[in-house]
C-alpha positions as CSV (number, residue, x, y, z in Angstrom):
1,M,93.4,-15.6,-46.1
2,F,91.7,-14.0,-49.1
3,E,89.6,-17.0,-50.2
4,K,86.3,-15.5,-49.0
5,V,83.9,-14.7,-51.9
6,S,82.6,-11.2,-51.8
7,S,79.0,-10.8,-50.7
8,I,78.8,-7.1,-51.8
9,I,81.2,-6.3,-54.6
10,R,80.7,-7.8,-58.1
11,D,83.4,-6.0,-60.1
12,P,85.9,-3.7,-58.2
13,S,87.6,-2.6,-61.4
14,V,84.6,-0.4,-62.1
15,L,85.5,1.7,-59.0
16,D,89.1,2.4,-60.2
17,Y,89.9,6.0,-61.2
18,D,91.2,4.7,-64.5
19,Y,87.9,3.1,-65.5
20,V,86.2,4.7,-68.4
21,P,82.5,4.1,-68.5
22,D,80.4,3.5,-71.7
23,Y,78.6,6.8,-71.1
24,L,79.8,10.1,-69.6
25,V,77.2,11.7,-67.3
26,G,76.8,15.4,-67.9
27,R,79.6,15.8,-70.5
28,D,77.6,15.9,-73.8
29,S,78.6,19.6,-74.4
30,Q,82.3,18.9,-73.8
31,M,82.2,15.9,-76.2
32,A,80.5,18.1,-78.8
33,S,83.2,20.8,-78.4
34,L,86.0,18.2,-78.8
35,E,84.2,16.8,-81.9
36,L,84.1,20.2,-83.4
37,L,87.8,20.9,-82.6
38,F,88.9,17.5,-84.0
39,R,86.7,17.4,-87.1
40,P,89.6,18.5,-89.4
41,F,91.6,15.5,-88.0
42,A,88.8,13.0,-88.5
43,E,88.1,14.2,-92.0
44,Y,91.5,15.2,-93.3
45,T,94.0,13.8,-90.8
46,R,95.0,17.4,-90.0
47,S,96.8,18.0,-86.7
48,C,94.5,19.4,-84.0
49,T,94.8,20.6,-80.4
50,A,92.5,21.1,-77.4
51,M,92.9,22.4,-73.8
52,L,90.6,20.9,-71.1
53,T,90.3,22.9,-67.9
54,G,88.3,22.5,-64.8
55,P,88.4,21.5,-61.1
56,V,89.6,18.1,-59.9
57,G,87.1,15.3,-60.3
58,T,85.1,16.9,-63.1
59,G,85.8,14.2,-65.7
60,K,88.5,15.9,-67.8
61,T,90.7,12.8,-68.2
62,A,87.8,10.4,-68.6
63,T,86.3,12.6,-71.3
64,A,89.6,12.9,-73.1
65,R,90.1,9.1,-73.1
66,F,86.5,8.4,-74.0
67,F,86.6,10.9,-76.9
68,C,89.9,9.5,-78.2
69,A,88.6,5.9,-78.0
70,R,85.5,6.9,-80.1
71,M,87.6,8.9,-82.5
72,A,90.0,5.9,-83.0
73,E,87.1,3.7,-83.8
74,Y,85.9,6.1,-86.4
75,C,89.3,6.7,-88.0
76,T,90.2,3.0,-88.0
77,S,86.9,2.2,-89.7
78,H,87.9,4.7,-92.4
79,G,91.3,3.2,-93.0
80,R,93.2,5.7,-90.9
81,P,94.5,3.9,-87.7
82,L,94.9,6.1,-84.6
83,D,96.8,5.6,-81.3
84,T,96.4,7.5,-78.1
85,L,99.2,8.1,-75.5
86,L,98.3,9.5,-72.1
87,V,101.1,11.0,-70.0
88,N,100.5,12.2,-66.5
89,C,102.8,15.2,-66.0
90,R,102.6,15.0,-62.2
91,N,104.4,11.7,-62.5
92,R,106.5,12.8,-65.5
93,N,107.3,16.4,-64.7
94,S,110.2,17.2,-67.1
95,D,110.8,17.4,-70.8
96,A,113.0,14.3,-70.6
97,A,110.4,12.3,-68.6
98,V,107.6,13.1,-71.1
99,T,109.9,12.4,-74.1
100,L,110.8,9.1,-72.6
101,A,107.1,8.1,-72.3
102,M,106.7,9.1,-76.0
103,A,109.7,7.0,-77.1
104,R,108.4,4.0,-75.1
105,H,105.0,4.2,-76.9
106,F,106.7,2.6,-79.9
107,D,109.6,0.9,-78.1
108,K,108.6,-0.5,-74.7
109,G,112.2,-1.4,-73.9
110,F,113.7,2.0,-74.6
111,P,116.3,2.6,-71.9
112,D,115.7,5.3,-69.3
113,R,119.4,6.3,-69.1
114,G,122.1,7.2,-71.6
115,F,120.0,9.3,-74.0
116,S,119.4,13.1,-74.1
117,S,115.9,14.5,-74.6
118,D,116.8,15.4,-78.2
119,E,118.0,11.8,-78.9
120,M,114.8,10.4,-77.4
121,F,112.6,12.8,-79.4
122,R,114.5,11.8,-82.6
123,S,113.8,8.1,-81.9
124,F,110.1,8.9,-81.3
125,R,109.9,10.9,-84.5
126,N,111.6,8.2,-86.6
127,R,109.3,5.5,-85.1
128,M,106.3,7.7,-85.7
129,R,107.3,8.1,-89.4
130,E,107.5,4.4,-89.7
131,S,104.4,3.5,-87.8
132,G,101.8,4.4,-90.4
133,R,99.5,5.6,-87.6
134,S,98.4,8.9,-86.4
135,L,98.7,9.7,-82.7
136,V,96.9,11.8,-80.1
137,I,99.1,12.7,-77.1
138,I,97.2,13.6,-73.9
139,L,99.3,15.6,-71.4
140,D,97.3,15.3,-68.1
141,E,98.0,17.8,-65.3
142,V,100.2,19.7,-67.8
143,D,100.4,22.8,-65.5
144,V,102.8,20.8,-63.3
145,L,105.1,20.5,-66.3
146,L,104.8,24.1,-67.4
147,K,105.3,25.6,-64.0
148,R,108.8,24.0,-64.1
149,G,109.5,25.9,-67.3
150,S,109.2,22.9,-69.6
151,V,107.6,24.6,-72.6
152,D,109.8,23.4,-75.4
153,I,108.3,19.9,-75.4
154,I,104.9,21.5,-76.2
155,Y,106.3,23.3,-79.2
156,Q,108.1,20.2,-80.4
157,I,104.9,18.1,-80.3
158,T,102.8,20.7,-82.0
159,R,105.4,21.1,-84.8
160,L,106.0,17.3,-85.3
161,S,103.2,16.9,-87.9
162,E,105.0,19.2,-90.3
163,E,108.1,17.0,-90.1
164,I,106.2,13.7,-90.9
165,R,103.6,15.2,-93.2
166,D,104.9,13.2,-96.2
167,R,103.8,10.0,-94.5
168,G,100.1,11.0,-94.4
169,H,99.7,10.8,-90.6
170,T,99.9,13.4,-87.9
171,V,100.3,14.0,-84.1
172,S,97.6,15.9,-82.2
173,L,97.8,17.2,-78.7
174,I,95.3,17.5,-75.8
175,M,96.4,19.3,-72.7
176,I,94.5,18.9,-69.4
177,S,94.8,21.2,-66.4
178,Q,92.8,22.5,-63.4
179,E,93.7,26.0,-64.5
180,S,94.2,27.7,-67.8
181,V,97.8,27.4,-68.9
182,V,97.6,29.9,-71.8
183,D,99.8,32.4,-69.9
184,M,102.4,29.7,-69.3
185,L,103.0,29.0,-73.0
186,D,105.6,30.8,-75.1
187,E,104.5,32.7,-78.3
188,A,105.5,29.8,-80.6
189,S,103.2,27.4,-78.8
190,L,100.4,30.0,-78.4
191,S,100.1,30.1,-82.2
192,T,98.8,26.5,-82.0
193,F,97.0,26.7,-78.6
194,R,94.5,29.5,-79.0
195,R,92.0,30.4,-76.3
196,S,89.3,29.1,-78.7
197,N,90.7,25.6,-78.3
198,S,89.7,25.6,-74.6
199,V,87.0,23.2,-73.3
200,V,85.8,24.1,-69.9
201,F,84.5,21.5,-67.3
202,E,82.2,22.7,-64.5
203,R,81.7,20.9,-61.2
204,Y,79.1,18.1,-61.3
205,T,75.7,18.9,-59.9
206,H,74.0,16.8,-57.1
207,D,71.8,15.0,-59.7
208,E,74.8,14.2,-61.9
209,L,76.8,12.8,-59.0
210,R,73.8,10.7,-58.0
211,E,73.6,9.3,-61.6
212,I,77.3,8.6,-61.7
213,V,77.4,6.6,-58.5
214,G,74.2,4.9,-59.4
215,R,75.6,3.7,-62.7
216,R,78.9,2.6,-61.1
217,A,77.0,0.8,-58.4
218,E,74.9,-1.1,-61.0
219,L,78.1,-2.5,-62.4
220,A,80.3,-2.8,-59.3
221,I,77.9,-3.9,-56.6
222,L,75.8,-7.1,-56.5
223,P,72.1,-6.6,-57.1
224,G,70.2,-5.6,-53.9
225,C,73.4,-4.8,-52.0
226,I,73.2,-1.0,-51.8
227,S,70.3,1.1,-50.6
228,D,69.0,4.2,-52.4
229,D,69.6,6.1,-49.1
230,A,73.3,5.2,-49.3
231,L,73.6,6.4,-52.9
232,D,71.8,9.6,-52.0
233,M,74.1,10.2,-49.1
234,I,77.2,9.7,-51.3
235,A,75.8,12.4,-53.7
236,D,75.0,14.6,-50.7
237,N,78.6,14.3,-49.4
238,S,80.2,15.0,-52.8
239,E,77.9,17.9,-53.9
240,E,79.9,20.6,-52.2
241,Y,83.0,19.8,-54.3
242,G,81.1,18.6,-57.5
243,D,83.8,15.9,-57.4
244,A,83.1,12.6,-59.1
245,R,86.3,11.1,-57.9
246,M,85.2,11.7,-54.3
247,A,81.8,10.2,-55.0
248,I,83.4,7.0,-56.5
249,E,85.9,6.7,-53.7
250,L,83.1,7.0,-51.1
251,L,81.3,4.2,-52.9
252,D,84.5,2.1,-53.0
253,R,85.3,2.6,-49.3
254,A,81.7,2.1,-48.2
255,S,81.4,-1.2,-50.1
256,N,84.6,-2.5,-48.5
257,I,83.4,-1.5,-45.1
258,A,80.1,-3.3,-45.7
259,E,82.0,-6.4,-46.6
260,G,83.1,-6.7,-43.0
261,D,79.6,-6.1,-41.7
262,T,76.7,-8.4,-41.3
263,A,74.1,-6.1,-42.7
264,G,74.3,-7.6,-46.2
265,E,74.1,-4.3,-48.0
266,I,75.7,-0.9,-48.1
267,N,73.7,1.5,-46.0
268,P,74.1,5.1,-44.8
269,E,76.1,4.1,-41.8
270,H,78.8,2.6,-44.0
271,V,78.8,5.8,-46.0
272,R,79.3,7.8,-42.8
273,S,82.3,5.5,-41.9
274,A,83.7,6.0,-45.4
275,R,83.3,9.7,-45.2
276,A,85.5,9.7,-42.1
277,M,88.2,8.1,-44.2
278,V,87.8,10.2,-47.4
279,Y,88.1,14.0,-47.5
280,S,89.2,15.9,-50.6
281,A,90.5,19.0,-48.8
282,V,92.3,17.5,-45.9
283,S,95.0,15.0,-46.7
284,E,97.3,13.1,-44.4
285,S,100.3,15.0,-45.9
286,K,98.7,18.4,-45.1
287,L,98.1,17.4,-41.5
288,A,101.6,16.0,-41.2
289,A,103.1,19.1,-42.7
290,L,101.7,21.3,-39.9
291,D,104.3,22.3,-37.2
292,I,103.8,21.3,-33.5
293,N,102.0,24.5,-32.5
294,R,99.4,24.2,-35.3
295,K,99.0,20.5,-34.7
296,I,98.1,21.3,-31.1
297,V,95.6,24.0,-32.2
298,L,93.9,21.5,-34.5
299,L,93.8,18.8,-31.8
300,A,92.2,21.4,-29.5
301,V,89.6,22.3,-32.1
302,A,88.8,18.6,-32.7
303,R,88.5,17.9,-28.9
304,A,86.3,20.9,-28.3
305,M,84.1,20.2,-31.3
306,K,82.7,16.9,-30.0
307,T,79.3,16.5,-31.6
308,N,78.7,20.2,-32.2
309,R,78.3,21.6,-35.7
310,A,80.6,24.6,-34.8
311,I,82.2,26.1,-31.7
312,P,83.2,29.7,-30.7
313,S,86.9,30.3,-31.1
314,S,87.0,31.2,-27.4
315,V,86.1,27.6,-26.5
316,A,88.7,26.3,-28.9
317,E,91.3,28.6,-27.3
318,K,90.5,27.4,-23.8
319,T,90.9,23.8,-24.9
320,Y,94.2,24.8,-26.6
321,A,95.6,25.9,-23.3
322,V,94.8,22.5,-21.8
323,V,96.3,20.6,-24.7
324,C,99.5,22.7,-24.5
325,E,99.9,21.8,-20.8
326,E,99.2,18.1,-21.7
327,Y,102.1,18.1,-24.2
328,G,104.4,20.4,-22.3
329,V,104.3,23.2,-24.9
330,P,103.9,26.8,-23.9
331,A,100.5,28.2,-24.8
332,R,100.7,31.3,-27.1
333,K,98.8,34.5,-26.6
334,H,95.4,35.2,-28.3
335,T,96.9,37.0,-31.3
336,Q,99.3,34.1,-32.1
337,F,96.6,31.5,-31.5
338,W,94.4,33.3,-34.0
339,L,97.2,33.4,-36.6
340,Y,97.5,29.6,-36.1
341,V,93.8,29.2,-36.8
342,Q,94.0,31.3,-39.9
343,D,97.0,29.2,-41.2
344,I,95.1,26.0,-40.6
345,E,92.1,27.3,-42.4
346,K,94.2,27.7,-45.5
347,T,94.8,23.9,-45.5
348,G,91.0,23.3,-45.6
349,A,91.0,21.4,-42.3
350,I,88.8,24.0,-40.6
351,R,86.5,26.8,-41.5
352,T,85.7,30.1,-39.7
353,L,82.6,32.2,-39.9
354,V,82.0,35.5,-38.1
355,K,78.5,35.8,-36.6
356,N,76.7,38.5,-34.7
357,G,75.9,37.3,-31.2
358,Q,74.2,38.9,-28.1
359,N,77.6,40.2,-26.8
360,G,78.9,41.2,-30.2
361,R,80.6,39.4,-33.1
362,I,81.7,35.8,-32.5
363,T,84.0,33.8,-34.7
364,M,82.8,30.2,-35.1
365,I,85.0,27.3,-36.1
366,S,83.8,24.2,-37.8
367,L,85.2,21.0,-39.3
368,P,83.9,20.6,-42.8
369,D,85.5,17.4,-44.0
370,I,86.4,15.1,-41.1
371,P,84.6,13.9,-37.9
372,S,86.1,15.4,-34.7
373,K,86.9,12.0,-33.2
374,V,88.8,10.9,-36.3
375,L,90.7,14.2,-36.5
376,A,91.6,14.1,-32.8
377,A,93.0,10.6,-33.1
378,K,95.0,11.5,-36.2
379,M,96.5,14.6,-34.5
380,E,97.3,12.7,-31.3
381,D,99.1,10.1,-33.4
382,L,101.1,12.9,-35.2
383,L,101.9,14.7,-32.0
384,E,103.1,11.5,-30.4
385,K,105.6,11.0,-33.2
386,A,106.6,14.7,-33.1
387,I,106.9,14.9,-29.2
388,P,107.7,11.4,-27.9
389,G,106.5,11.2,-24.3
390,G,105.1,14.7,-24.4
391,A,101.7,13.6,-23.3
392,A,102.7,11.1,-20.8
């Protein structure tokens, strides 16, 4: 079933989110800032901290991992072995979950039940004392943890080096978040995490995104199997968000779509097909979370849109009335319809723009992230599950 040899993809692992390249495009200044912040550690094994902030897909996690790998090489070559532990706080969103990950860094079989957070932390501290190695802990998406009130673990980690100082090795901490978490920390932790420890990541530019996907394609795709036009289109589609993850996912999806085609290379048409499957603002979960009335409005917008770039809200409202009749749901008045449109816009599924027309101001509605046919099909499927037989 899966015996067919790929005619497009050479190394799919290069397209994984966890892949760390040998060179980070456009992140020289952030690497320089981290080097400055961690120089006391590299030279004197003194505990250090840093806070990386910036939008999704701007290379924060990759930069932290890349930097720690290079620092470990340097420290090890100077007789000071260094480990790195990355904990994703969206997956481990409590003090206990983070502490368990720390305990398992030294003891892979540490049980997940039967021990309190304090007991797990003591185990980690004892193993840390015995290890003879320094450690950098990276807490990714730490804002998820802090919003739940889990501040104590930050304080414990930053104070740990004082408790194991006699062994000549330390624990340092890097926190990663889309937003600044300074205001979420208590005063004790703030004494360690000053605003001057912050490293800011800006969105990638079009040229940087083009270089990123170009470099990934050289490693992941067989020679001659992707056109420059396709790479340019991927950069074009990702530029609005400055999101490298989106660009890499487009490359990944387009390459898999091309595998099932006879063209022999990834071309713009494959990128367009991939773009219909990948959108950063509109997720399946966001669409599914809409109530029936808003689902119907979104279906009406998708059907009315067809191949147009944007449509007047009045056109969408007329189609909305038709769709309501189709599904046996009472159509709401204009004011309520407009409130639905505003709510949907907050999800990122649609955009509205007020323009001056011949007969006054007109509100235009557009679909920024997903083709109308794809969205209509998704909404029809969701409505069929929500209203069985409603459109029969």
